[in-house]
PLY file of the C-alpha trace (Angstrom):
ply
format ascii 1.0
element vertex 395
property float x
property float y
property float z
element edge 394
property int vertex1
property int vertex2
end_header
32.22 -2.99 -42.49
29.05 -1.21 -40.73
28.69 2.40 -41.75
29.02 5.44 -39.55
25.64 5.56 -39.41
25.17 2.25 -38.02
27.56 2.17 -35.70
26.71 5.70 -34.46
23.15 3.57 -33.67
24.63 0.89 -31.85
26.99 3.75 -29.49
23.73 5.36 -28.47
22.05 2.10 -27.58
25.28 0.97 -25.64
24.83 4.23 -23.73
21.15 4.41 -23.01
21.04 0.65 -22.37
21.54 1.29 -18.43
18.72 3.82 -17.88
16.14 1.78 -19.92
16.96 -1.16 -17.58
16.95 1.35 -14.51
14.12 2.85 -15.70
12.37 -0.51 -16.12
13.31 -2.01 -12.80
11.84 0.93 -10.80
8.44 0.10 -12.17
8.66 -3.31 -11.10
7.41 -4.54 -7.43
7.90 -8.06 -6.10
4.85 -9.90 -3.89
6.38 -10.95 -0.64
5.85 -7.97 1.14
1.99 -7.34 -0.40
-0.69 -8.21 1.31
-4.65 -7.61 1.51
-6.83 -6.11 4.32
-10.83 -5.96 3.82
-12.89 -3.08 4.17
-15.91 -4.91 5.13
-18.49 -2.36 5.04
-17.39 -0.94 1.40
-17.13 -4.61 -0.13
-13.78 -3.37 -1.01
-10.04 -4.81 -0.32
-7.07 -2.76 0.28
-3.90 -3.79 -1.66
-0.83 -2.73 1.25
3.17 -3.04 1.35
4.23 -4.94 4.94
7.66 -3.19 4.00
6.78 0.37 3.59
4.09 -0.02 5.84
1.74 1.91 3.03
-1.00 1.35 1.10
-0.67 0.61 -2.47
-4.17 0.83 -4.46
-8.10 0.22 -3.47
-10.08 -2.21 -5.24
-13.65 -2.44 -5.32
-16.78 -4.23 -6.42
-16.43 -7.36 -4.50
-19.70 -7.66 -2.67
-20.73 -8.73 1.02
-17.26 -8.41 2.62
-18.92 -8.73 6.22
-17.44 -12.07 7.21
-14.67 -12.57 4.03
-11.01 -14.34 3.98
-8.35 -14.45 1.46
-6.13 -17.12 0.11
-3.33 -16.66 -2.42
-2.13 -18.15 -5.16
0.98 -20.23 -5.49
2.95 -17.19 -7.28
1.34 -14.67 -4.59
0.34 -12.56 -7.63
-3.47 -13.46 -6.96
-5.79 -13.05 -3.96
-9.06 -15.52 -3.95
-11.60 -13.53 -1.37
-14.51 -15.19 -0.07
-17.34 -13.17 0.51
-19.93 -13.71 3.12
-23.02 -13.66 0.23
-20.94 -16.19 -1.40
-19.02 -13.73 -3.79
-15.37 -15.70 -5.00
-13.59 -13.13 -6.45
-10.04 -13.35 -8.03
-8.12 -10.03 -7.75
-4.76 -9.51 -9.40
-2.63 -8.08 -6.56
0.12 -6.41 -8.95
-2.29 -4.85 -11.29
-4.55 -3.91 -8.77
-7.76 -5.11 -10.69
-10.81 -7.53 -10.20
-10.13 -9.92 -12.84
-13.10 -12.04 -12.00
-16.26 -12.33 -9.29
-18.79 -14.65 -9.81
-21.69 -15.55 -7.09
-21.32 -19.20 -6.31
-23.86 -19.28 -3.54
-26.47 -17.74 -1.10
-24.08 -17.67 2.10
-20.57 -18.53 2.66
-17.75 -18.66 5.38
-14.54 -19.38 3.65
-12.55 -21.23 1.46
-9.00 -23.23 0.61
-6.68 -23.36 -2.31
-5.05 -26.78 -2.87
-1.50 -27.70 -2.33
-0.68 -27.40 -6.32
-3.08 -24.39 -6.44
-4.99 -25.39 -9.17
-8.54 -25.67 -7.26
-9.93 -22.92 -4.91
-12.51 -24.73 -2.44
-15.36 -22.80 -0.94
-17.13 -23.71 2.43
-21.03 -22.57 2.13
-23.70 -22.40 4.55
-26.32 -21.95 1.97
-26.37 -24.03 0.54
-24.86 -26.32 2.71
-22.09 -28.00 1.15
-18.40 -27.43 -0.63
-17.66 -26.17 -4.20
-14.83 -26.47 -5.97
-13.58 -23.93 -8.63
-10.34 -23.64 -11.46
-8.01 -21.80 -10.27
-7.29 -19.70 -13.35
-10.77 -19.43 -14.70
-13.35 -20.18 -11.71
-15.19 -22.35 -13.33
-16.56 -24.62 -11.22
-15.29 -28.29 -11.57
-17.06 -29.86 -8.65
-20.08 -29.72 -6.05
-19.94 -32.07 -2.85
-22.99 -31.25 -1.14
-23.22 -31.53 2.65
-26.34 -33.96 2.94
-26.86 -35.84 6.47
-29.89 -37.72 7.94
-31.41 -38.19 4.33
-32.11 -34.89 2.93
-30.82 -32.19 5.08
-27.99 -30.04 3.96
-25.44 -29.02 6.61
-23.21 -25.70 6.62
-19.86 -25.97 5.89
-17.10 -24.53 8.22
-13.57 -24.41 9.36
-12.06 -25.76 5.95
-8.46 -26.23 5.55
-6.27 -27.28 2.50
-4.39 -31.18 2.92
-1.77 -32.38 1.05
-2.65 -34.05 -2.47
-5.42 -32.01 -3.58
-7.86 -32.56 -0.75
-9.74 -30.14 1.89
-11.00 -30.89 5.32
-14.05 -29.29 7.21
-16.52 -29.75 9.48
-20.61 -29.97 9.31
-21.30 -27.69 12.03
-25.71 -28.94 11.58
-24.57 -33.06 11.42
-21.73 -33.26 13.98
-19.18 -34.37 11.29
-15.71 -33.93 9.56
-15.15 -34.73 6.32
-12.34 -34.55 3.87
-12.76 -34.61 0.08
-10.04 -35.49 -2.42
-10.35 -33.47 -5.67
-7.06 -35.30 -7.11
-10.06 -36.20 -9.95
-12.49 -33.42 -9.94
-15.19 -35.68 -12.31
-15.21 -38.48 -8.84
-14.37 -36.42 -5.94
-14.13 -38.75 -3.10
-15.25 -38.19 0.33
-14.40 -39.77 3.64
-16.57 -38.72 6.23
-16.34 -39.01 10.46
-19.64 -38.75 12.42
-19.93 -38.06 15.72
-17.11 -35.75 16.39
-19.33 -33.46 19.17
-21.84 -31.16 19.09
-21.72 -28.32 16.95
-18.00 -28.23 15.73
-17.40 -24.25 14.75
-14.20 -24.04 13.18
-11.09 -25.95 12.26
-7.40 -25.54 11.95
-4.55 -27.94 10.63
-1.42 -28.01 11.88
1.87 -26.42 10.42
2.63 -30.44 8.88
-0.90 -31.00 7.46
-0.91 -33.75 9.99
-3.46 -32.87 12.90
-6.96 -31.23 12.38
-8.53 -29.69 15.04
-12.56 -28.54 15.14
-13.40 -26.39 18.07
-17.51 -27.98 19.59
-19.54 -24.87 20.11
-22.21 -27.41 21.28
-19.97 -28.76 24.35
-16.53 -27.83 26.01
-13.74 -29.73 24.08
-12.15 -29.69 20.79
-12.39 -32.90 18.11
-9.05 -33.98 16.96
-8.23 -36.11 13.62
-4.78 -37.52 12.57
-4.72 -36.75 8.80
-2.20 -39.48 8.79
-3.84 -42.19 9.97
-7.27 -41.37 9.76
-8.49 -44.90 10.26
-8.38 -44.39 13.94
-11.09 -42.04 13.75
-11.53 -38.91 15.46
-10.87 -38.54 19.56
-11.73 -35.91 21.65
-8.96 -33.59 23.67
-9.35 -31.22 26.36
-12.97 -31.95 27.19
-15.31 -30.70 30.06
-12.75 -27.57 30.68
-15.77 -25.99 32.29
-17.18 -28.74 33.76
-18.56 -27.37 37.13
-18.15 -23.63 36.16
-20.99 -21.51 35.63
-21.41 -20.87 31.67
-20.41 -17.58 30.62
-22.91 -15.71 27.67
-20.90 -16.31 24.45
-20.30 -12.69 22.55
-18.80 -13.68 19.84
-17.69 -17.27 18.23
-13.99 -17.63 18.61
-11.75 -18.54 15.62
-9.49 -21.48 15.21
-7.81 -20.22 12.02
-5.49 -17.46 13.65
-2.90 -20.38 13.47
-2.05 -20.71 17.28
0.81 -23.20 17.22
3.88 -22.10 18.76
6.41 -25.14 18.74
4.69 -28.18 19.74
2.04 -26.66 21.86
-1.32 -25.07 20.23
-3.14 -22.29 22.02
-6.59 -22.47 21.60
-9.48 -19.90 22.85
-12.01 -21.24 25.32
-15.89 -20.67 24.17
-17.27 -18.53 26.68
-14.51 -18.33 29.29
-11.90 -15.82 29.84
-9.02 -18.20 29.22
-6.66 -19.40 26.90
-6.09 -23.16 26.62
-3.02 -24.79 25.96
-2.07 -28.56 24.67
1.02 -30.24 24.17
1.63 -32.08 20.70
1.30 -34.93 19.72
-0.78 -35.97 23.00
-2.79 -33.34 23.04
-2.92 -33.00 26.79
-4.05 -29.82 28.45
-0.66 -28.46 29.82
-1.95 -24.97 30.99
-4.67 -22.64 31.33
-3.91 -18.46 31.19
-6.27 -16.26 32.15
-7.28 -13.41 30.04
-8.85 -10.01 29.81
-12.00 -11.68 27.90
-13.26 -14.35 26.04
-10.88 -14.76 23.30
-11.62 -14.68 19.69
-8.03 -14.80 17.89
-5.39 -16.62 19.33
-2.35 -16.18 16.68
1.40 -17.27 17.07
4.28 -15.30 15.80
5.99 -16.93 13.07
8.81 -17.94 15.54
5.99 -19.00 18.03
7.94 -17.00 21.05
4.79 -14.85 21.58
0.99 -15.47 21.27
-1.62 -12.61 20.72
-5.19 -12.69 21.90
-8.20 -10.15 20.97
-11.21 -10.46 22.52
-15.09 -10.35 21.88
-17.50 -7.83 23.24
-17.19 -5.84 25.99
-13.25 -6.55 25.79
-13.17 -5.80 22.05
-10.74 -2.74 22.69
-7.49 -4.75 23.64
-5.21 -6.69 23.08
-3.52 -9.36 25.04
0.68 -10.56 24.24
1.76 -14.28 25.85
5.38 -15.37 26.39
5.20 -18.43 25.40
8.01 -19.31 27.38
6.66 -18.83 30.82
2.66 -18.52 29.32
2.15 -15.21 31.04
0.45 -11.96 30.19
3.58 -9.63 29.28
1.87 -6.73 27.61
-1.75 -5.33 26.88
-2.24 -2.84 24.72
-5.78 -0.49 23.47
-5.00 -0.31 19.65
-8.79 1.12 19.03
-12.37 0.00 19.16
-13.33 -2.78 18.07
-10.19 -5.34 17.36
-11.18 -8.09 14.50
-8.03 -9.46 13.37
-4.17 -9.40 13.74
-1.71 -10.67 11.14
1.88 -11.17 11.87
4.58 -10.23 8.48
6.46 -13.43 7.21
9.20 -13.32 9.60
7.06 -11.93 12.74
9.32 -8.47 13.56
5.98 -6.13 13.14
2.12 -7.43 13.49
-0.50 -5.40 11.79
-4.20 -4.97 13.96
-7.82 -3.46 12.54
-9.80 -1.48 14.67
-13.01 -1.61 12.83
-14.81 0.92 14.52
-11.77 3.61 14.77
-11.76 3.13 10.96
-8.05 2.01 11.19
-4.88 -0.46 11.26
-2.10 -0.01 13.37
0.95 -1.74 13.27
3.34 -2.07 15.99
6.63 -3.47 16.55
6.85 -7.19 18.10
9.76 -6.79 20.10
9.29 -3.63 22.05
5.70 -3.14 21.51
6.14 0.75 19.72
3.38 1.85 17.18
5.06 1.64 14.37
2.35 3.12 11.91
-1.39 4.03 11.48
-3.14 3.34 8.41
-6.67 4.65 7.34
-9.56 1.87 6.17
-13.03 1.66 6.43
-14.16 -0.64 9.14
-11.26 -3.20 8.69
-11.46 -6.69 9.59
-9.23 -9.35 8.11
-5.42 -8.94 7.44
-3.97 -11.30 5.04
-0.28 -11.34 4.06
1.05 -13.20 0.43
3.04 -15.02 2.91
-0.24 -17.51 3.10
0.39 -18.70 -0.33
3.59 -21.12 1.26
2.03 -22.62 4.16
-0.56 -25.71 4.83
-4.04 -24.64 6.47
-3.78 -20.68 4.92
0 1
1 2
2 3
3 4
4 5
5 6
6 7
7 8
8 9
9 10
10 11
11 12
12 13
13 14
14 15
15 16
16 17
17 18
18 19
19 20
20 21
21 22
22 23
23 24
24 25
25 26
26 27
27 28
28 29
29 30
30 31
31 32
32 33
33 34
34 35
35 36
36 37
37 38
38 39
39 40
40 41
41 42
42 43
43 44
44 45
45 46
46 47
47 48
48 49
49 50
50 51
51 52
52 53
53 54
54 55
55 56
56 57
57 58
58 59
59 60
60 61
61 62
62 63
63 64
64 65
65 66
66 67
67 68
68 69
69 70
70 71
71 72
72 73
73 74
74 75
75 76
76 77
77 78
78 79
79 80
80 81
81 82
82 83
83 84
84 85
85 86
86 87
87 88
88 89
89 90
90 91
91 92
92 93
93 94
94 95
95 96
96 97
97 98
98 99
99 100
100 101
101 102
102 103
103 104
104 105
105 106
106 107
107 108
108 109
109 110
110 111
111 112
112 113
113 114
114 115
115 116
116 117
117 118
118 119
119 120
120 121
121 122
122 123
123 124
124 125
125 126
126 127
127 128
128 129
129 130
130 131
131 132
132 133
133 134
134 135
135 136
136 137
137 138
138 139
139 140
140 141
141 142
142 143
143 144
144 145
145 146
146 147
147 148
148 149
149 150
150 151
151 152
152 153
153 154
154 155
155 156
156 157
157 158
158 159
159 160
160 161
161 162
162 163
163 164
164 165
165 166
166 167
167 168
168 169
169 170
170 171
171 172
172 173
173 174
174 175
175 176
176 177
177 178
178 179
179 180
180 181
181 182
182 183
183 184
184 185
185 186
186 187
187 188
188 189
189 190
190 191
191 192
192 193
193 194
194 195
195 196
196 197
197 198
198 199
199 200
200 201
201 202
202 203
203 204
204 205
205 206
206 207
207 208
208 209
209 210
210 211
211 212
212 213
213 214
214 215
215 216
216 217
217 218
218 219
219 220
220 221
221 222
222 223
223 224
224 225
225 226
226 227
227 228
228 229
229 230
230 231
231 232
232 233
233 234
234 235
235 236
236 237
237 238
238 239
239 240
240 241
241 242
242 243
243 244
244 245
245 246
246 247
247 248
248 249
249 250
250 251
251 252
252 253
253 254
254 255
255 256
256 257
257 258
258 259
259 260
260 261
261 262
262 263
263 264
264 265
265 266
266 267
267 268
268 269
269 270
270 271
271 272
272 273
273 274
274 275
275 276
276 277
277 278
278 279
279 280
280 281
281 282
282 283
283 284
284 285
285 286
286 287
287 288
288 289
289 290
290 291
291 292
292 293
293 294
294 295
295 296
296 297
297 298
298 299
299 300
300 301
301 302
302 303
303 304
304 305
305 306
306 307
307 308
308 309
309 310
310 311
311 312
312 313
313 314
314 315
315 316
316 317
317 318
318 319
319 320
320 321
321 322
322 323
323 324
324 325
325 326
326 327
327 328
328 329
329 330
330 331
331 332
332 333
333 334
334 335
335 336
336 337
337 338
338 339
339 340
340 341
341 342
342 343
343 344
344 345
345 346
346 347
347 348
348 349
349 350
350 351
351 352
352 353
353 354
354 355
355 356
356 357
357 358
358 359
359 360
360 361
361 362
362 363
363 364
364 365
365 366
366 367
367 368
368 369
369 370
370 371
371 372
372 373
373 374
374 375
375 376
376 377
377 378
378 379
379 380
380 381
381 382
382 383
383 384
384 385
385 386
386 387
387 388
388 389
389 390
390 391
391 392
392 393
393 394
């Protein structure tokens, strides 16, 4: 038989347990509605909440973020930030802490995380090549120099993950596309595709991981590789889309990593032209050209594919236009602020976040009625990355 004192203690515990449990739950936070915004001028990121449209924390000490990108761990807890100065940072976005920062090269342009979440690959300008790191420790596990023509090193661009611990990327100077298999990091296997077109500058992988498209800066057209049937080689699509017309000066390199994939169609920025090109997959045949306000930089599809949002190079970089993919018509033109650098949709597409670098703010819009939902202060914001990317190929 329990003494009255012991019984009394248990009784108090039963009374206060619900309060303790409630108190603990109130301090918890899920990762699914979190994201990261790059403050490019300060070497800092903002951790944000996309459900409350709010800033959670700031994390400093990440180096040169003038052209930074981010991938997320499988559990969405860690953000891996790739800096322009070759820095690679691992940030705990739940704790708001910088877990580790390394300088892995002299100049870097982006990276990717493997399908199983174990490996982080970084595409480097200087020295040209691919370096691979453990996602847990950021210890280097592989180094693949982008060597061509004997002893030359090429800048590496357009990196994306493929199923099976593989990474695909383009060699800007060598006019090549490589696929690196890092299943065994001690002996990585590289498959090389040469003569893909002049100066591939960026790339994307379709949501099923099958097709890799590399934009060509040195000529009109796109290089397309079917990664399910790589022996068929690289073929050129949308070739000579500007043939016979006067070329315009290119004020900013357009990007393909905006995931401009909507259903069976791919929406792509035309280099040096005021057009968005539309190709039907899997034939990759051009089916439309959409006239837009300026030279498109990011052409980004809403998650459901019904809308495509476009931002522009200077001098039209204060505008954003929205394309209805059912009609391929411009249905809205917005002016969020000065120097719009990036757009990111919330995971299910009900809102879009837009960075206005020169106005030091991020503007949030409702994608159904284009109403402004909120503005958040940010110092020279550029890239916006939400944790939903953790579960999508090519992000």
